[in-house]
Backbone atoms as SQL, in Angstrom:
CREATE TABLE atoms (id INTEGER PRIMARY KEY, chain TEXT, resi INTEGER, resn TEXT, atom TEXT, x REAL, y REAL, z REAL);
INSERT INTO atoms VALUES
  (1, 'A', 1, 'MET', 'N', 32.372, 72.468, -5.791),
  (2, 'A', 1, 'MET', 'CA', 32.344, 71.848, -4.659),
  (3, 'A', 1, 'MET', 'C', 33.168, 72.410, -3.646),
  (4, 'A', 2, 'SER', 'N', 32.811, 73.059, -2.675),
  (5, 'A', 2, 'SER', 'CA', 33.649, 73.703, -1.434),
  (6, 'A', 2, 'SER', 'C', 34.085, 72.613, -0.781),
  (7, 'A', 3, 'LEU', 'N', 35.171, 72.662, -0.458),
  (8, 'A', 3, 'LEU', 'CA', 35.969, 71.692, 0.339),
  (9, 'A', 3, 'LEU', 'C', 36.834, 72.230, 1.521),
  (10, 'A', 4, 'ASN', 'N', 36.533, 71.770, 2.633),
  (11, 'A', 4, 'ASN', 'CA', 37.475, 72.255, 3.837),
  (12, 'A', 4, 'ASN', 'C', 38.613, 71.141, 4.116),
  (13, 'A', 5, 'ILE', 'N', 39.757, 71.598, 3.621),
  (14, 'A', 5, 'ILE', 'CA', 40.851, 70.508, 4.040),
  (15, 'A', 5, 'ILE', 'C', 41.714, 70.823, 5.139),
  (16, 'A', 6, 'GLU', 'N', 41.365, 71.672, 5.964),
  (17, 'A', 6, 'GLU', 'CA', 42.088, 72.210, 7.052),
  (18, 'A', 6, 'GLU', 'C', 42.405, 71.137, 8.254),
  (19, 'A', 7, 'ASN', 'N', 41.262, 70.287, 8.155),
  (20, 'A', 7, 'ASN', 'CA', 41.307, 69.258, 9.205),
  (21, 'A', 7, 'ASN', 'C', 41.687, 68.116, 8.655),
  (22, 'A', 8, 'CYS', 'N', 42.368, 68.130, 7.439),
  (23, 'A', 8, 'CYS', 'CA', 42.390, 66.833, 6.776),
  (24, 'A', 8, 'CYS', 'C', 43.909, 66.471, 6.806),
  (25, 'A', 9, 'ASP', 'N', 44.317, 65.093, 6.763),
  (26, 'A', 9, 'ASP', 'CA', 45.623, 64.617, 6.903),
  (27, 'A', 9, 'ASP', 'C', 46.221, 64.448, 5.473),
  (28, 'A', 10, 'CYS', 'N', 47.274, 65.250, 5.277),
  (29, 'A', 10, 'CYS', 'CA', 47.797, 65.436, 3.924),
  (30, 'A', 10, 'CYS', 'C', 48.872, 64.417, 3.855),
  (31, 'A', 11, 'ARG', 'N', 48.910, 63.565, 2.735),
  (32, 'A', 11, 'ARG', 'CA', 49.748, 62.513, 2.405),
  (33, 'A', 11, 'ARG', 'C', 50.174, 62.644, 0.873),
  (34, 'A', 12, 'TYR', 'N', 51.302, 61.813, 0.588),
  (35, 'A', 12, 'TYR', 'CA', 51.950, 61.842, -0.821),
  (36, 'A', 12, 'TYR', 'C', 52.142, 60.471, -1.210),
  (37, 'A', 13, 'PHE', 'N', 51.738, 60.142, -2.622),
  (38, 'A', 13, 'PHE', 'CA', 51.803, 58.927, -3.080),
  (39, 'A', 13, 'PHE', 'C', 52.482, 58.868, -4.337),
  (40, 'A', 14, 'VAL', 'N', 53.181, 57.900, -5.047),
  (41, 'A', 14, 'VAL', 'CA', 53.755, 57.645, -6.359),
  (42, 'A', 14, 'VAL', 'C', 52.477, 57.734, -7.382),
  (43, 'A', 15, 'THR', 'N', 51.569, 56.709, -6.794),
  (44, 'A', 15, 'THR', 'CA', 50.735, 56.583, -8.046),
  (45, 'A', 15, 'THR', 'C', 49.307, 56.006, -7.646),
  (46, 'A', 16, 'TYR', 'N', 48.549, 55.579, -8.373),
  (47, 'A', 16, 'TYR', 'CA', 47.151, 54.941, -8.023),
  (48, 'A', 16, 'TYR', 'C', 47.046, 53.598, -8.663),
  (49, 'A', 17, 'SER', 'N', 46.202, 52.935, -8.179),
  (50, 'A', 17, 'SER', 'CA', 45.750, 51.578, -8.830),
  (51, 'A', 17, 'SER', 'C', 44.351, 51.464, -9.142),
  (52, 'A', 18, 'GLY', 'N', 43.934, 50.674, -10.163),
  (53, 'A', 18, 'GLY', 'CA', 42.571, 50.601, -10.536),
  (54, 'A', 18, 'GLY', 'C', 42.000, 51.743, -11.363),
  (55, 'A', 19, 'VAL', 'N', 40.685, 51.844, -11.781),
  (56, 'A', 19, 'VAL', 'CA', 40.093, 52.723, -12.423),
  (57, 'A', 19, 'VAL', 'C', 38.745, 53.116, -11.631),
  (58, 'A', 20, 'LYS', 'N', 38.478, 52.525, -10.542),
  (59, 'A', 20, 'LYS', 'CA', 37.447, 52.767, -9.819),
  (60, 'A', 20, 'LYS', 'C', 37.562, 54.063, -9.088),
  (61, 'A', 21, 'LEU', 'N', 36.425, 54.827, -8.691),
  (62, 'A', 21, 'LEU', 'CA', 36.700, 56.122, -7.991),
  (63, 'A', 21, 'LEU', 'C', 35.903, 55.866, -6.559),
  (64, 'A', 22, 'PRO', 'N', 36.704, 56.464, -5.497),
  (65, 'A', 22, 'PRO', 'CA', 37.741, 57.363, -5.519),
  (66, 'A', 22, 'PRO', 'C', 39.071, 56.605, -5.822),
  (67, 'A', 23, 'LEU', 'N', 39.902, 57.255, -6.174),
  (68, 'A', 23, 'LEU', 'CA', 41.280, 56.650, -6.632),
  (69, 'A', 23, 'LEU', 'C', 41.749, 56.028, -5.462),
  (70, 'A', 24, 'LYS', 'N', 42.528, 54.857, -5.670),
  (71, 'A', 24, 'LYS', 'CA', 43.175, 54.103, -4.704),
  (72, 'A', 24, 'LYS', 'C', 44.682, 54.291, -4.748),
  (73, 'A', 25, 'LEU', 'N', 45.050, 55.196, -3.999),
  (74, 'A', 25, 'LEU', 'CA', 46.500, 55.694, -4.130),
  (75, 'A', 25, 'LEU', 'C', 47.573, 54.725, -3.314),
  (76, 'A', 26, 'VAL', 'N', 48.670, 54.546, -3.954),
  (77, 'A', 26, 'VAL', 'CA', 49.475, 53.324, -3.533),
  (78, 'A', 26, 'VAL', 'C', 50.872, 54.049, -3.524),
  (79, 'A', 27, 'ASN', 'N', 51.896, 53.170, -2.811),
  (80, 'A', 27, 'ASN', 'CA', 53.301, 53.508, -2.632),
  (81, 'A', 27, 'ASN', 'C', 53.434, 54.949, -1.955),
  (82, 'A', 28, 'PRO', 'N', 53.239, 55.057, -0.834),
  (83, 'A', 28, 'PRO', 'CA', 53.527, 56.312, 0.109),
  (84, 'A', 28, 'PRO', 'C', 54.911, 56.913, -0.154),
  (85, 'A', 29, 'LEU', 'N', 54.798, 58.315, -0.151),
  (86, 'A', 29, 'LEU', 'CA', 56.264, 59.044, -0.331),
  (87, 'A', 29, 'LEU', 'C', 56.534, 59.820, 0.978),
  (88, 'A', 30, 'SER', 'N', 57.574, 59.715, 1.383),
  (89, 'A', 30, 'SER', 'CA', 58.041, 60.616, 2.729),
  (90, 'A', 30, 'SER', 'C', 58.398, 61.913, 1.958),
  (91, 'A', 31, 'ALA', 'N', 58.544, 63.054, 2.810),
  (92, 'A', 31, 'ALA', 'CA', 59.190, 64.237, 2.367),
  (93, 'A', 31, 'ALA', 'C', 60.347, 64.223, 1.500),
  (94, 'A', 32, 'GLU', 'N', 61.221, 63.070, 2.026),
  (95, 'A', 32, 'GLU', 'CA', 62.663, 63.200, 1.430),
  (96, 'A', 32, 'GLU', 'C', 62.476, 62.412, 0.098),
  (97, 'A', 33, 'ASP', 'N', 61.654, 61.341, 0.010),
  (98, 'A', 33, 'ASP', 'CA', 61.308, 60.815, -1.301),
  (99, 'A', 33, 'ASP', 'C', 60.800, 61.664, -2.200),
  (100, 'A', 34, 'ARG', 'N', 60.034, 62.676, -1.924),
  (101, 'A', 34, 'ARG', 'CA', 59.529, 63.706, -2.925),
  (102, 'A', 34, 'ARG', 'C', 60.387, 64.530, -3.571),
  (103, 'A', 35, 'GLN', 'N', 61.459, 64.874, -2.753),
  (104, 'A', 35, 'GLN', 'CA', 62.583, 65.633, -3.260),
  (105, 'A', 35, 'GLN', 'C', 63.131, 65.128, -4.731),
  (106, 'A', 36, 'ASN', 'N', 63.120, 63.740, -4.740),
  (107, 'A', 36, 'ASN', 'CA', 63.703, 63.144, -5.998),
  (108, 'A', 36, 'ASN', 'C', 62.709, 62.932, -6.978),
  (109, 'A', 37, 'ARG', 'N', 61.522, 63.250, -6.879),
  (110, 'A', 37, 'ARG', 'CA', 60.623, 63.039, -7.765),
  (111, 'A', 37, 'ARG', 'C', 59.943, 64.285, -8.555),
  (112, 'A', 38, 'ASN', 'N', 59.695, 64.108, -9.850),
  (113, 'A', 38, 'ASN', 'CA', 59.102, 65.330, -10.585),
  (114, 'A', 38, 'ASN', 'C', 57.456, 65.039, -10.686),
  (115, 'A', 39, 'THR', 'N', 56.902, 63.914, -10.431),
  (116, 'A', 39, 'THR', 'CA', 55.508, 63.695, -10.536),
  (117, 'A', 39, 'THR', 'C', 55.209, 62.651, -9.417),
  (118, 'A', 40, 'PHE', 'N', 54.064, 63.278, -8.520),
  (119, 'A', 40, 'PHE', 'CA', 53.582, 62.418, -7.484),
  (120, 'A', 40, 'PHE', 'C', 52.233, 62.995, -7.275),
  (121, 'A', 41, 'PHE', 'N', 51.426, 62.295, -6.339),
  (122, 'A', 41, 'PHE', 'CA', 50.023, 62.659, -5.855),
  (123, 'A', 41, 'PHE', 'C', 50.148, 63.330, -4.397),
  (124, 'A', 42, 'ARG', 'N', 49.418, 64.134, -4.316),
  (125, 'A', 42, 'ARG', 'CA', 48.988, 64.959, -3.174),
  (126, 'A', 42, 'ARG', 'C', 47.592, 64.490, -2.641),
  (127, 'A', 43, 'ALA', 'N', 47.368, 64.000, -1.472),
  (128, 'A', 43, 'ALA', 'CA', 45.953, 63.471, -1.046),
  (129, 'A', 43, 'ALA', 'C', 45.683, 63.979, 0.192),
  (130, 'A', 44, 'TYR', 'N', 44.604, 64.299, 0.458),
  (131, 'A', 44, 'TYR', 'CA', 43.905, 64.908, 1.787),
  (132, 'A', 44, 'TYR', 'C', 42.775, 63.924, 2.046),
  (133, 'A', 45, 'PHE', 'N', 42.973, 63.382, 3.220),
  (134, 'A', 45, 'PHE', 'CA', 41.976, 62.409, 3.740),
  (135, 'A', 45, 'PHE', 'C', 41.216, 62.983, 5.179),
  (136, 'A', 46, 'ASP', 'N', 39.992, 62.881, 5.364),
  (137, 'A', 46, 'ASP', 'CA', 39.249, 63.364, 6.454),
  (138, 'A', 46, 'ASP', 'C', 39.471, 62.385, 7.568),
  (139, 'A', 47, 'THR', 'N', 38.949, 62.573, 8.679),
  (140, 'A', 47, 'THR', 'CA', 39.071, 62.061, 9.894),
  (141, 'A', 47, 'THR', 'C', 38.478, 60.508, 9.777),
  (142, 'A', 48, 'GLU', 'N', 37.852, 60.260, 8.731),
  (143, 'A', 48, 'GLU', 'CA', 37.338, 58.934, 8.615),
  (144, 'A', 48, 'GLU', 'C', 38.234, 58.247, 7.501),
  (145, 'A', 49, 'GLN', 'N', 39.194, 58.813, 7.319),
  (146, 'A', 49, 'GLN', 'CA', 40.185, 58.325, 6.296),
  (147, 'A', 49, 'GLN', 'C', 39.615, 58.234, 4.776),
  (148, 'A', 50, 'ARG', 'N', 38.671, 58.974, 4.509),
  (149, 'A', 50, 'ARG', 'CA', 38.068, 59.022, 3.093),
  (150, 'A', 50, 'ARG', 'C', 38.755, 59.994, 2.582),
  (151, 'A', 51, 'LEU', 'N', 39.122, 59.869, 1.093),
  (152, 'A', 51, 'LEU', 'CA', 39.898, 60.673, 0.434),
  (153, 'A', 51, 'LEU', 'C', 38.955, 61.896, -0.336),
  (154, 'A', 52, 'GLN', 'N', 39.363, 63.049, 0.253),
  (155, 'A', 52, 'GLN', 'CA', 38.709, 64.277, -0.119),
  (156, 'A', 52, 'GLN', 'C', 39.081, 64.933, -1.551),
  (157, 'A', 53, 'LEU', 'N', 40.424, 65.147, -1.535),
  (158, 'A', 53, 'LEU', 'CA', 41.088, 65.855, -2.458),
  (159, 'A', 53, 'LEU', 'C', 42.445, 65.072, -3.007),
  (160, 'A', 54, 'CYS', 'N', 42.458, 64.962, -4.231),
  (161, 'A', 54, 'CYS', 'CA', 43.784, 64.295, -4.753),
  (162, 'A', 54, 'CYS', 'C', 44.236, 65.148, -5.984),
  (163, 'A', 55, 'GLN', 'N', 45.605, 65.456, -5.895),
  (164, 'A', 55, 'GLN', 'CA', 46.102, 66.298, -6.878),
  (165, 'A', 55, 'GLN', 'C', 47.431, 65.608, -7.456),
  (166, 'A', 56, 'LYS', 'N', 47.508, 65.418, -8.752),
  (167, 'A', 56, 'LYS', 'CA', 48.692, 64.931, -9.476),
  (168, 'A', 56, 'LYS', 'C', 49.539, 66.337, -9.723),
  (169, 'A', 57, 'LEU', 'N', 50.795, 66.277, -9.192),
  (170, 'A', 57, 'LEU', 'CA', 51.647, 67.396, -9.332),
  (171, 'A', 57, 'LEU', 'C', 52.810, 66.870, -10.246),
  (172, 'A', 58, 'VAL', 'N', 52.902, 67.624, -11.205),
  (173, 'A', 58, 'VAL', 'CA', 54.213, 67.602, -12.091),
  (174, 'A', 58, 'VAL', 'C', 54.788, 68.838, -12.148),
  (175, 'A', 59, 'TYR', 'N', 56.299, 68.618, -11.827),
  (176, 'A', 59, 'TYR', 'CA', 57.182, 69.724, -11.699),
  (177, 'A', 59, 'TYR', 'C', 56.525, 70.919, -10.787),
  (178, 'A', 60, 'GLY', 'N', 55.968, 70.621, -9.686),
  (179, 'A', 60, 'GLY', 'CA', 55.155, 71.561, -8.876),
  (180, 'A', 60, 'GLY', 'C', 53.960, 72.067, -9.319),
  (181, 'A', 61, 'GLU', 'N', 53.403, 71.717, -10.376),
  (182, 'A', 61, 'GLU', 'CA', 52.125, 72.217, -10.845),
  (183, 'A', 61, 'GLU', 'C', 51.124, 71.116, -10.713),
  (184, 'A', 62, 'VAL', 'N', 49.882, 71.534, -10.731),
  (185, 'A', 62, 'VAL', 'CA', 48.718, 70.633, -10.486),
  (186, 'A', 62, 'VAL', 'C', 48.308, 70.488, -11.865),
  (187, 'A', 63, 'GLU', 'N', 48.380, 69.091, -12.296),
  (188, 'A', 63, 'GLU', 'CA', 47.906, 68.679, -13.660),
  (189, 'A', 63, 'GLU', 'C', 46.622, 67.977, -13.612),
  (190, 'A', 64, 'LEU', 'N', 46.340, 67.368, -12.551),
  (191, 'A', 64, 'LEU', 'CA', 44.861, 66.869, -12.381),
  (192, 'A', 64, 'LEU', 'C', 44.293, 66.907, -11.032),
  (193, 'A', 65, 'GLU', 'N', 43.146, 67.116, -10.739),
  (194, 'A', 65, 'GLU', 'CA', 42.507, 67.096, -9.521),
  (195, 'A', 65, 'GLU', 'C', 41.204, 66.341, -9.391),
  (196, 'A', 66, 'HIS', 'N', 41.023, 65.741, -8.156),
  (197, 'A', 66, 'HIS', 'CA', 39.923, 65.171, -8.003),
  (198, 'A', 66, 'HIS', 'C', 39.397, 65.638, -6.690),
  (199, 'A', 67, 'ARG', 'N', 38.086, 65.875, -6.609),
  (200, 'A', 67, 'ARG', 'CA', 37.315, 66.331, -5.388),
  (201, 'A', 67, 'ARG', 'C', 36.356, 65.444, -5.076),
  (202, 'A', 68, 'TYR', 'N', 36.227, 64.873, -3.975),
  (203, 'A', 68, 'TYR', 'CA', 35.087, 63.859, -3.653),
  (204, 'A', 68, 'TYR', 'C', 34.153, 64.420, -2.582),
  (205, 'A', 69, 'ARG', 'N', 32.929, 63.990, -2.637),
  (206, 'A', 69, 'ARG', 'CA', 31.872, 64.103, -1.549),
  (207, 'A', 69, 'ARG', 'C', 31.337, 62.704, -1.529),
  (208, 'A', 70, 'TYR', 'N', 30.972, 62.535, -0.218),
  (209, 'A', 70, 'TYR', 'CA', 30.318, 61.096, 0.392),
  (210, 'A', 70, 'TYR', 'C', 29.106, 61.138, 0.948),
  (211, 'A', 71, 'TYR', 'N', 28.189, 60.334, 0.606),
  (212, 'A', 71, 'TYR', 'CA', 26.959, 60.132, 1.376),
  (213, 'A', 71, 'TYR', 'C', 27.360, 59.949, 2.966),
  (214, 'A', 72, 'PRO', 'N', 26.231, 60.144, 3.711),
  (215, 'A', 72, 'PRO', 'CA', 26.539, 59.764, 5.266),
  (216, 'A', 72, 'PRO', 'C', 26.951, 58.314, 5.530),
  (217, 'A', 73, 'SER', 'N', 26.445, 57.443, 4.510),
  (218, 'A', 73, 'SER', 'CA', 26.886, 56.027, 4.616),
  (219, 'A', 73, 'SER', 'C', 28.239, 55.958, 4.298),
  (220, 'A', 74, 'GLY', 'N', 28.812, 56.755, 3.693),
  (221, 'A', 74, 'GLY', 'CA', 30.215, 56.503, 3.182),
  (222, 'A', 74, 'GLY', 'C', 30.526, 56.026, 1.880),
  (223, 'A', 75, 'VAL', 'N', 29.479, 55.884, 1.184),
  (224, 'A', 75, 'VAL', 'CA', 29.438, 55.720, -0.222),
  (225, 'A', 75, 'VAL', 'C', 29.872, 56.900, -1.061),
  (226, 'A', 76, 'LEU', 'N', 30.584, 56.832, -2.063),
  (227, 'A', 76, 'LEU', 'CA', 30.926, 58.093, -2.942),
  (228, 'A', 76, 'LEU', 'C', 29.671, 58.520, -3.587),
  (229, 'A', 77, 'GLN', 'N', 29.332, 59.940, -3.462),
  (230, 'A', 77, 'GLN', 'CA', 28.182, 60.630, -3.850),
  (231, 'A', 77, 'GLN', 'C', 28.299, 61.266, -5.109),
  (232, 'A', 78, 'GLN', 'N', 29.817, 62.139, -5.206),
  (233, 'A', 78, 'GLN', 'CA', 29.952, 62.937, -6.291),
  (234, 'A', 78, 'GLN', 'C', 31.659, 63.124, -6.336),
  (235, 'A', 79, 'ALA', 'N', 32.081, 62.988, -7.718),
  (236, 'A', 79, 'ALA', 'CA', 33.601, 63.237, -7.966),
  (237, 'A', 79, 'ALA', 'C', 33.569, 64.499, -8.986),
  (238, 'A', 80, 'GLU', 'N', 34.204, 65.506, -8.562),
  (239, 'A', 80, 'GLU', 'CA', 34.665, 66.662, -9.558),
  (240, 'A', 80, 'GLU', 'C', 36.270, 66.242, -10.018),
  (241, 'A', 81, 'ILE', 'N', 36.350, 66.181, -11.452),
  (242, 'A', 81, 'ILE', 'CA', 37.560, 65.955, -11.979),
  (243, 'A', 81, 'ILE', 'C', 37.946, 67.040, -12.886),
  (244, 'A', 82, 'THR', 'N', 38.921, 67.533, -12.567),
  (245, 'A', 82, 'THR', 'CA', 39.614, 68.709, -13.497),
  (246, 'A', 82, 'THR', 'C', 40.829, 68.098, -14.121),
  (247, 'A', 83, 'ASP', 'N', 40.924, 68.325, -15.325),
  (248, 'A', 83, 'ASP', 'CA', 41.914, 67.761, -16.049),
  (249, 'A', 83, 'ASP', 'C', 43.008, 68.806, -16.305),
  (250, 'A', 84, 'VAL', 'N', 44.007, 68.430, -17.084),
  (251, 'A', 84, 'VAL', 'CA', 45.113, 69.207, -17.362),
  (252, 'A', 84, 'VAL', 'C', 44.812, 70.606, -18.009),
  (253, 'A', 85, 'ASP', 'N', 43.971, 70.524, -18.837),
  (254, 'A', 85, 'ASP', 'CA', 43.320, 71.803, -19.534),
  (255, 'A', 85, 'ASP', 'C', 42.403, 72.517, -18.831),
  (256, 'A', 86, 'GLY', 'N', 42.073, 72.207, -17.662),
  (257, 'A', 86, 'GLY', 'CA', 41.132, 72.972, -16.762),
  (258, 'A', 86, 'GLY', 'C', 39.754, 72.579, -16.734),
  (259, 'A', 87, 'GLU', 'N', 39.395, 71.629, -17.682),
  (260, 'A', 87, 'GLU', 'CA', 38.280, 71.043, -17.931),
  (261, 'A', 87, 'GLU', 'C', 37.634, 70.282, -16.984),
  (262, 'A', 88, 'LEU', 'N', 36.377, 70.669, -16.300),
  (263, 'A', 88, 'LEU', 'CA', 35.623, 69.997, -15.232),
  (264, 'A', 88, 'LEU', 'C', 34.707, 68.908, -15.796),
  (265, 'A', 89, 'THR', 'N', 34.895, 67.646, -15.056),
  (266, 'A', 89, 'THR', 'CA', 33.798, 66.734, -15.288),
  (267, 'A', 89, 'THR', 'C', 33.372, 66.492, -13.867),
  (268, 'A', 90, 'VAL', 'N', 31.829, 66.436, -13.814),
  (269, 'A', 90, 'VAL', 'CA', 31.354, 66.087, -12.595),
  (270, 'A', 90, 'VAL', 'C', 30.557, 64.649, -12.652),
  (271, 'A', 91, 'LEU', 'N', 30.811, 63.786, -11.847),
  (272, 'A', 91, 'LEU', 'CA', 30.136, 62.445, -11.867),
  (273, 'A', 91, 'LEU', 'C', 29.439, 62.352, -10.654),
  (274, 'A', 92, 'ASP', 'N', 28.112, 62.074, -10.480),
  (275, 'A', 92, 'ASP', 'CA', 27.173, 61.776, -9.485),
  (276, 'A', 92, 'ASP', 'C', 26.918, 60.114, -9.550),
  (277, 'A', 93, 'PHE', 'N', 26.878, 59.759, -8.193),
  (278, 'A', 93, 'PHE', 'CA', 26.670, 58.332, -7.919),
  (279, 'A', 93, 'PHE', 'C', 25.340, 58.173, -6.859),
  (280, 'A', 94, 'ALA', 'N', 24.618, 56.869, -7.145),
  (281, 'A', 94, 'ALA', 'CA', 23.727, 56.627, -6.312),
  (282, 'A', 94, 'ALA', 'C', 24.163, 55.913, -5.008),
  (283, 'A', 95, 'ASP', 'N', 23.440, 56.121, -3.956),
  (284, 'A', 95, 'ASP', 'CA', 23.779, 55.578, -2.566),
  (285, 'A', 95, 'ASP', 'C', 23.590, 54.249, -2.551),
  (286, 'A', 96, 'GLY', 'N', 24.600, 53.417, -2.502),
  (287, 'A', 96, 'GLY', 'CA', 24.235, 51.974, -2.302),
  (288, 'A', 96, 'GLY', 'C', 24.065, 51.151, -3.683);
């Protein structure tokens, strides 16, 4: 899935809650907070505040990545999940 994150808002978080996709990221981190952490999430949100890309960073390396695509209605259409071993899982969702 190609993704243009140039116009996205990049934010950082400690973790996420729940199991539903897209991930619900919690506990925002400032730049100063990130300096004291080995593990955190980097997230890119579009202008409609929908999560487009989420990466779990461990010691500066991407360990997990989620890429999301949405229907025009705003409902999640597809999730591409790349795990620590580089294995890709694609999940498709129905609209509504």
